C-alpha positions in Angstrom: -1.2 112.6 115.5 -4.0 113.0 114.2 -3.5 114.7 111.0 -5.9 116.2 108.0 -6.5 115.2 105.0 -7.0 116.7 101.8 -11.0 116.8 101.7 -10.4 118.2 105.1 -7.5 120.7 104.8 -9.0 122.7 101.7 -12.6 123.2 103.1 -11.2 124.4 106.8 -8.6 126.4 104.6 -11.4 128.1 102.3 -13.8 129.1 105.3 -10.5 130.4 107.2 -10.4 133.0 103.6 -14.0 133.6 104.5 -13.9 134.5 107.9 -10.6 136.3 106.8 -12.8 138.0 103.9 -15.5 139.8 106.2 -13.7 140.7 108.9 -13.3 143.9 110.6 -12.4 147.5 109.1 -8.7 148.0 108.1 -6.5 147.5 111.5 -4.2 150.6 112.8 -1.0 149.0 112.8 -0.9 146.6 109.5 2.7 145.5 107.7 2.8 145.7 104.0 4.0 142.5 103.1 5.4 141.3 99.9 8.0 138.6 98.9 8.7 135.6 96.3 7.5 132.0 96.6 9.9 129.2 95.1 9.7 125.5 95.3 12.9 123.3 94.0 14.5 126.8 93.0 11.9 127.4 90.4 8.7 129.8 91.0 5.7 128.2 93.2 2.7 129.2 91.0 -1.3 129.9 91.8 -0.1 128.9 95.3 -1.9 130.5 98.7 -0.4 131.8 101.3 -2.2 132.3 104.6 -0.9 134.9 107.7 -2.4 134.1 110.6 -1.7 136.2 114.1 -0.9 133.6 116.6 -2.7 135.5 119.1 -6.0 135.5 116.8 -6.4 138.6 115.5 -7.1 139.1 111.6 -5.7 136.8 108.9 -4.2 137.7 105.8 -3.3 136.3 102.2 -1.8 136.0 99.2 -1.7 134.4 96.0 1.2 134.1 93.7 2.0 134.9 90.3 3.0 133.2 87.6 6.7 134.7 88.9 6.1 133.2 92.3 5.5 136.8 93.6 2.6 137.5 95.9 1.1 140.8 98.3 -0.4 140.1 101.7 -4.1 141.5 101.8 -6.8 141.8 104.5 -9.7 141.5 101.2 -9.2 141.7 97.7 -9.0 145.4 97.6 -7.3 146.4 101.0 -3.8 145.7 101.1 -2.1 144.5 105.0 -1.4 142.2 107.8 -1.5 142.5 111.4 2.0 143.4 112.5 3.1 140.2 115.1 4.0 136.6 114.8 2.0 134.6 112.3 2.1 131.1 111.2 2.1 130.9 107.8 0.7 128.2 105.6 1.5 127.2 102.3 -1.0 125.4 99.9 -1.4 124.9 96.4 -4.8 123.0 96.5 -7.8 124.4 95.1 -11.6 123.3 94.2 -12.2 122.9 90.3 -15.3 123.9 89.1 -16.4 120.4 89.4 -16.2 120.3 93.3 -12.8 118.3 92.8 -9.7 119.3 94.8 -6.5 119.3 93.3 -3.9 117.4 94.9 -1.5 119.2 97.1 1.9 119.8 95.5 3.9 121.1 98.7 5.1 118.2 101.9 2.5 119.1 105.0 5.5 120.7 106.6 4.5 123.8 104.6 0.5 123.6 105.5 -1.4 120.8 107.3 1.8 120.0 109.3 3.3 123.7 109.4 6.2 124.9 111.5 6.8 128.3 109.6 6.2 131.5 111.7 6.6 134.5 110.7 7.0 138.0 112.8 5.9 141.0 110.9 6.8 145.1 111.7 5.1 147.4 110.3 5.2 149.1 107.5 7.0 147.9 104.0 8.1 144.5 104.3 9.5 141.6 102.2 9.5 137.8 103.0 10.2 135.2 100.4 9.8 131.6 101.0 12.6 129.1 99.5 10.8 126.0 100.0 12.7 122.6 99.4 11.2 118.9 99.3 
């Protein structure tokens, strides 16, 4: 099976985020999603979550804080996510000021080879991820 390297995955994730940010106006039926991400029982800090609808509609992202907490957003100023089934990617890679890409801290099963799926309903909901190696 062909998998993406970190050098291929990060630009793909960055482009996906850019497409999401220049997307359409807020969708009529939306979910307000927040939650917490832990890895080995500890809060996962500065992780990026990408919720991508399986029907190809508008994606949403969230970034975890120092407590591992996130809120999904269509854009930096517009909270929410499309209602329905989503493929979920969680990644800790980032691009530094000098252009180098940091090494992924999570197993590929949470990002490049993700099997994570969540079904979002209209309204407010909490979705937590307790990740293991």
